[in-house]
C-alpha positions as CSV (number, residue, x, y, z in Angstrom):
1,M,95.9,149.3,108.8
2,S,95.6,151.2,111.9
3,G,99.1,152.1,113.4
4,Y,101.0,150.9,110.1
5,E,101.0,154.0,107.9
6,L,103.9,156.1,108.1
7,A,103.8,160.0,108.3
8,N,106.3,160.6,105.9
9,A,106.1,157.7,103.4
10,A,106.0,159.4,100.6
11,A,109.5,161.0,100.8
12,I,110.8,157.0,100.8
13,P,111.6,155.5,97.6
14,T,109.8,152.2,96.9
15,P,110.2,149.1,97.0
16,A,111.3,149.2,101.0
17,L,111.3,146.9,104.0
18,L,109.7,148.5,106.8
19,I,110.5,147.1,109.9
20,Y,108.3,148.2,112.9
21,R,110.4,148.5,116.2
22,D,107.4,148.5,118.8
23,I,105.9,145.5,117.1
24,V,109.3,143.8,117.2
25,E,109.4,144.5,120.6
26,A,105.8,142.9,121.4
27,N,106.4,140.1,119.2
28,I,109.6,139.2,121.5
29,A,107.5,139.3,124.6
30,A,105.1,137.0,123.0
31,A,107.2,134.1,121.6
32,I,108.9,134.4,125.6
33,R,105.0,133.9,126.7
34,L,105.0,131.1,123.9
35,A,108.0,129.4,125.4
36,G,106.9,128.9,129.4
37,D,107.9,132.6,130.0
38,D,111.1,130.9,129.9
39,P,113.9,132.8,127.4
40,N,116.0,130.2,127.9
41,R,113.9,127.6,126.3
42,W,113.7,129.9,123.1
43,R,116.7,129.7,120.4
44,P,115.5,131.7,117.7
45,H,116.6,131.2,114.4
46,V,118.1,134.4,112.9
47,K,117.7,133.6,109.2
48,T,114.5,135.4,109.5
49,F,115.7,139.0,110.5
50,K,119.6,138.9,109.8
51,S,120.2,141.8,112.1
52,T,122.6,142.9,114.5
53,T,119.9,145.4,116.0
54,I,117.2,142.7,116.6
55,I,120.3,140.0,117.8
56,Q,121.1,142.7,120.2
57,A,117.3,143.4,121.2
58,L,117.0,139.8,122.1
59,L,120.0,139.2,123.9
60,Q,118.5,142.3,126.4
61,K,115.2,140.0,126.7
62,G,117.2,137.5,128.3
63,I,117.7,135.1,124.9
64,S,121.5,133.8,125.2
65,A,121.2,131.1,122.2
66,F,120.6,131.4,118.5
67,K,120.3,129.2,115.6
68,C,121.7,130.3,111.9
69,A,122.2,128.8,108.5
70,T,125.0,130.7,107.0
71,T,128.6,131.1,108.0
72,L,127.6,135.0,107.5
73,E,124.9,134.7,109.7
74,L,127.4,132.7,112.5
75,L,129.8,135.8,111.8
76,T,126.6,138.4,112.6
77,C,125.9,136.7,115.7
78,C,129.6,136.5,117.3
79,S,130.1,140.0,116.3
80,A,126.4,141.0,117.9
81,G,127.6,139.4,121.4
82,A,125.4,136.2,120.9
83,P,127.1,133.9,123.3
84,D,125.9,130.7,122.2
85,T,124.9,129.7,118.4
86,L,124.4,126.6,116.5
87,L,125.0,126.7,112.7
88,A,122.2,124.5,111.8
89,F,123.5,123.5,108.5
90,P,125.5,120.3,107.5
91,V,128.7,123.0,106.5
92,V,131.6,120.9,104.7
93,G,134.9,121.8,102.9
94,A,135.6,125.3,102.7
95,N,132.4,126.1,105.0
96,A,133.5,124.3,107.5
97,A,137.0,125.9,107.1
98,R,135.1,129.3,107.5
99,V,133.7,128.3,110.7
100,L,136.9,127.2,112.3
101,Q,138.2,130.9,111.3
102,I,135.3,132.4,113.0
103,A,135.7,130.0,116.0
104,Q,139.0,131.1,116.2
105,Q,138.1,134.7,116.0
106,F,135.6,134.6,118.7
107,P,137.2,132.4,121.2
108,H,134.6,133.1,123.6
109,C,131.2,132.5,121.8
110,R,130.1,128.8,122.0
111,I,130.0,127.7,118.3
112,S,127.8,124.4,117.5
113,V,127.4,122.6,114.4
114,L,125.1,119.7,112.8
115,I,126.4,116.0,111.9
116,E,125.2,113.2,110.5
117,S,127.8,111.0,109.6
118,E,131.3,110.0,110.7
119,E,133.2,112.1,107.8
120,Q,131.3,115.0,108.9
121,L,132.4,114.8,112.7
122,R,136.1,114.3,111.8
123,Q,136.3,117.8,110.7
124,W,135.3,119.1,113.9
125,L,137.2,116.5,116.2
126,G,140.0,118.4,118.5
127,T,138.3,121.7,117.9
128,Q,136.4,124.0,120.3
129,V,133.5,123.7,118.2
130,G,130.8,121.4,119.4
131,V,128.2,119.1,117.6
132,F,124.6,118.3,117.5
133,I,123.5,115.2,116.0
134,D,121.1,116.2,113.2
135,V,117.8,113.7,113.5
136,N,115.5,113.3,110.5
137,P,112.2,114.0,111.4
138,G,110.7,113.0,108.2
139,M,111.0,116.1,106.2
140,N,113.6,114.0,104.3
141,R,116.2,117.4,104.1
142,T,118.8,116.6,106.5
143,G,119.8,114.1,109.4
144,I,119.8,110.6,110.6
145,V,116.3,108.7,110.7
146,P,115.3,107.8,114.2
147,E,115.7,104.0,112.9
148,R,119.1,104.2,112.7
149,T,119.8,104.1,116.3
150,D,122.8,102.3,116.7
151,E,124.3,105.1,114.2
152,I,123.3,108.0,116.2
153,V,124.6,106.5,119.3
154,R,127.7,105.5,117.5
155,L,128.2,109.7,116.7
156,S,127.6,110.3,120.2
157,R,130.4,108.3,121.5
158,L,132.6,109.3,118.4
159,S,132.0,112.9,119.5
160,A,131.9,112.5,123.5
161,A,133.9,115.3,124.0
162,Q,132.3,117.8,121.7
163,F,128.8,116.4,122.0
164,R,126.0,118.9,123.1
165,G,122.7,117.2,122.2
166,L,120.1,116.2,119.4
167,H,118.9,118.3,116.7
168,Y,115.3,117.4,115.6
169,Y,113.5,120.1,113.2
170,D,110.1,119.0,112.6
171,G,109.4,121.9,109.7
172,Q,107.3,119.5,107.7
173,I,104.3,119.9,110.3
174,A,102.9,122.9,109.2
175,K,99.3,122.0,107.9
176,G,96.2,121.5,109.8
177,S,95.0,122.8,112.9
178,L,97.1,123.1,116.0
179,A,95.4,119.7,117.5
180,D,96.2,118.1,114.9
181,R,100.0,119.5,114.3
182,T,100.2,118.7,118.2
183,A,99.1,115.0,117.8
184,Q,101.4,114.5,114.9
185,A,104.4,116.7,116.6
186,Q,104.1,114.7,119.6
187,T,104.2,111.3,118.5
188,G,107.5,112.3,116.9
189,Y,109.1,113.7,120.3
190,E,107.9,110.1,121.8
191,R,110.6,108.8,119.4
192,L,113.1,111.5,120.2
193,L,113.1,110.7,123.1
194,T,113.4,106.9,123.0
195,L,116.9,107.8,120.9
196,R,117.7,110.3,123.9
197,D,117.6,106.8,126.3
198,A,119.6,105.0,123.9
199,V,122.5,107.6,124.2
200,E,122.3,108.3,127.7
201,Q,122.2,104.2,128.3
202,A,125.7,104.6,126.1
203,Q,127.2,106.8,129.3
204,I,126.8,110.0,126.8
205,R,125.0,113.0,128.1
206,V,122.3,114.5,126.2
207,R,122.4,118.2,127.7
208,E,120.1,119.8,125.1
209,I,117.6,118.8,122.7
210,I,116.1,121.5,119.9
211,T,113.1,121.1,117.9
212,S,110.3,123.0,116.2
213,G,110.4,125.9,114.3
214,T,107.4,128.2,114.3
215,P,104.3,126.0,113.2
216,A,105.1,123.1,115.8
217,S,106.4,125.6,118.6
218,P,103.1,124.9,120.8
219,A,103.0,121.5,120.7
220,A,106.8,121.0,121.7
221,I,106.3,123.3,124.4
222,S,103.3,121.8,126.0
223,Y,104.9,118.4,125.7
224,Q,105.4,117.5,129.4
225,P,108.1,115.4,129.1
226,F,110.3,118.2,127.5
227,R,109.8,119.8,130.7
228,T,110.4,117.4,133.3
229,N,113.7,115.9,132.0
230,S,117.4,116.5,132.9
231,F,118.1,117.9,129.3
232,L,117.3,121.3,128.3
233,H,114.8,121.6,125.4
234,R,114.4,124.4,123.4
235,I,112.2,125.4,120.1
236,S,113.8,127.6,117.8
237,P,111.3,129.4,115.4
238,G,112.8,132.8,113.8
239,T,109.8,134.0,111.8
240,V,107.4,134.9,114.8
241,V,110.1,137.9,115.3
242,L,108.6,139.7,112.2
243,N,105.7,137.3,111.2
244,D,104.3,136.8,107.8
245,L,100.8,135.5,106.5
246,S,101.7,132.1,106.8
247,S,102.9,132.5,110.4
248,L,99.8,134.5,111.5
249,E,97.5,131.6,110.1
250,Q,99.5,128.8,111.8
251,L,99.6,130.8,115.2
252,P,96.6,132.8,115.6
253,G,95.6,134.1,119.4
254,F,99.4,133.8,120.3
255,G,99.7,137.6,120.3
256,F,101.9,137.9,117.4
257,A,101.4,140.6,114.8
258,P,103.1,141.7,111.4
259,A,106.5,143.5,112.3
260,A,107.9,143.7,108.6
261,L,106.1,144.9,105.4
262,V,106.9,146.3,101.9
263,L,106.4,150.0,100.7
264,S,105.2,150.2,97.4
265,T,103.6,152.6,94.8
266,V,101.1,151.8,92.2
267,V,102.6,152.3,88.8
268,S,100.3,151.4,86.2
269,Y,96.3,150.9,85.5
270,P,97.1,147.9,82.5
271,A,93.5,147.1,82.4
272,P,90.1,148.0,83.9
273,G,89.6,146.6,87.4
274,Y,93.6,145.7,87.5
275,L,96.5,147.9,88.8
276,T,100.6,147.0,89.4
277,C,102.8,147.9,92.2
278,D,106.5,147.7,92.1
279,A,106.6,144.6,94.6
280,G,107.6,141.8,92.5
281,H,109.8,138.9,93.6
282,K,112.7,141.1,93.6
283,S,111.2,142.5,96.7
284,V,108.8,139.8,98.0
285,S,109.6,136.4,97.8
286,A,107.8,134.0,95.6
287,D,109.2,130.8,97.1
288,A,105.6,130.2,99.3
289,G,103.6,130.8,95.8
290,V,100.9,133.0,94.6
291,P,99.5,134.7,96.0
292,T,103.1,136.1,97.3
293,C,101.6,138.8,99.8
294,A,98.6,140.4,100.9
295,V,97.7,144.3,100.8
296,L,97.5,145.1,104.4
297,G,94.1,146.8,105.1
298,H,92.7,145.9,101.6
299,P,91.2,142.6,101.1
300,E,89.6,143.8,98.1
301,L,92.8,143.9,96.2
302,V,94.0,140.4,95.4
303,P,97.8,140.0,94.3
304,L,98.5,138.0,91.0
305,K,101.7,136.5,90.0
306,P,104.8,138.8,90.2
307,S,107.5,139.3,87.8
308,E,110.8,140.6,88.8
309,E,109.5,144.2,89.6
310,H,105.9,143.9,89.0
311,L,103.3,142.9,91.3
312,P,99.6,143.0,89.3
313,I,96.7,142.9,91.4
314,Q,93.0,142.5,90.9
315,A,90.4,144.5,92.3
316,T,87.4,142.8,92.9
317,D,84.2,144.1,91.6
318,G,83.2,147.1,93.0
319,A,86.0,148.1,94.9
320,R,88.3,151.5,94.8
321,V,91.4,151.0,92.3
322,P,94.0,153.2,94.0
323,A,95.6,155.6,92.3
324,I,98.6,156.0,90.5
325,G,101.3,157.4,92.9
326,D,99.6,155.8,95.8
327,Q,101.4,153.6,98.5
328,L,100.4,150.2,99.3
329,Y,101.4,148.3,102.7
330,I,102.6,144.8,101.6
331,L,102.3,141.7,104.0
332,P,104.7,138.6,102.4
333,R,103.5,135.3,102.5
334,H,107.2,134.5,103.9
335,V,109.1,136.7,105.1
336,C,112.5,135.6,105.9
337,P,113.4,135.1,101.9
338,T,112.2,138.9,101.7
339,V,114.1,140.4,104.2
340,N,117.2,138.7,102.3
341,L,116.0,140.8,99.4
342,F,117.0,144.3,101.0
343,D,120.6,145.5,102.1
344,T,118.7,147.8,104.8
345,A,115.5,148.0,106.4
346,I,113.5,151.6,107.5
347,V,113.0,151.2,111.4
348,V,109.4,152.6,112.0
349,A,108.4,154.1,115.4
350,N,105.9,156.2,116.5
351,G,104.1,156.3,113.0
352,R,107.5,157.8,111.3
353,A,110.3,156.5,109.2
354,E,113.0,156.6,112.2
355,S,116.4,154.9,111.0
356,I,117.9,153.0,108.8
357,M,118.9,149.4,109.6
358,P,121.5,147.4,108.1
359,I,120.3,143.7,107.5
360,S,123.7,142.4,108.4
361,A,123.2,138.8,107.6
362,R,121.7,139.0,103.9
363,G,123.3,137.1,101.1
364,H,126.2,135.2,101.9
365,D,130.0,135.0,103.0
366,G,132.0,136.6,100.8
367,T,135.4,135.6,102.5
368,S,137.9,134.2,100.2
369,V,140.7,132.0,101.2
């Protein structure tokens, strides 16, 4: 717990999202080291922090390219001064029209989108929006499977004037040791480079290849062909800026530390050996399963299944049970949707709550047509 307690925590209504400024800066430095000490090889995904303040902190460290998943996140990136943002989601219809509005509003921002079909491509042809072809790495969420090489080449030709590269999010590679993840990921990268060769043989240049969220990032950075080719390769983890239980388990030894916690208050003793605090799934995301979190500095306190406002916790035999009114510092298992639950975060520096930071891109774009 050293360095996480706030001297003025008792004055803060809970639950509250705490973001530790100095740890964010240290995590950004660690991520740049992970990217081979080259800020240009990191395209951070803003879905984790959703904050103009943090985008600007990344810009100050030499990060020039970003990735997002919603039009509100895209608008936030452009408004914060990000020169290059990929909307890594297959937007269509009114959402595509909104992207074009943002592109017209920020003509000096380099905006790109993903495509996986000719129908999606048609809505971007003749606009200033660039396209990346989305390749399905086996996650089976979006994209074209690599076996459809002819279709990928065809789309690269049709989009030639706006074609910027290939997007390959191997987010399914999250389990097992780093060595196992590396072997699995790099097998996929071999197939990806075969695709790239096929596109370039059609006289279409692949300028950029984007891979890897947090779990597979070391595998991508250590893959030698990504460092010695004519295209720019970038990894795209965002979680590492704040970190959570999952990311810290996946990347031990890389210098990352928790920079976002939820401050919670003990409100009840429902039974002997049990306590409840106000960190239910409206304040700590439950999407990654139970336990949704850990109590920082207290391994003897085991979080149970939450309800909307309540987080029951079991104290192991012999453990001291915190008193009603005591505050607990909660480390989420998945920080990205947890941040999305708060309108603002409390910025912590020098052991005190220092300022309020808006979570600029939480929720969805409310723009009407």
